[in-house]
C-alpha positions, 0 to 999 in steps of 0.5 A: 522492493520492501517500500513497495510491498508495504505501499502496496499491503503485500507483506503477507498474503492470506493463501493457502497454496503456493499456486495462489500465492504466485497468483496473488504476487502477479496480481502484485505486480500488475497493479505495480506496473499499472500505477507505474504507467500511471506515474509515467504519463503523468511525467510525460505530460507536464515535463516532470522528472518521473522521479520527482512523483509519489507512487503512493499519492498517486497509487491513493489518488488512483484508488479514489478515482476507480469509482467515478471511473466506473460510473463512466463505463460505456460512455468514452468520452467523458471516460478519456476526459476524467482520465486526462483530468486524474493523469493530470491531479497525478502530476501534482502528486509530487515527493517533497524533499525533507532532506533532515526527515527520519522516517523508522519503519515500526508496526503499529499493530501485532500479528497476533494477539501474544505478548511481546516478551519485554523481559529475560524468559525466567522473569517473564509473566503472562498476563491472563487474557479474557476467556482463557482459564487462569492456571491455579497452583 
């Protein structure tokens, strides 16, 4: 579940009320189910095992194909051909099994503009930042 939350960028919700948090969670679940449905269709069309398809690869391709699908609105035959080609391409998004690879979880960005506490509290000195007055002793 942690991997799916990270892949769908749903670690944090930018909402203020519990009702909106529930709506956002439901939308994320619908999006997840749509991608899994696309994976299932790709697996069935090419006889690949479902476990060999890459969730992230298919998610990226589906997101990139959105503009193409929207351009065929109102053209059912072209839309069906485009959808079939998307499913064929999704079937090529397989996992590469690398048995000795380590994939540690690491954060690239700090969530807030505070420093990390890298020393003991009594040894730590806060770095002055722009726009923030320094206290003179």
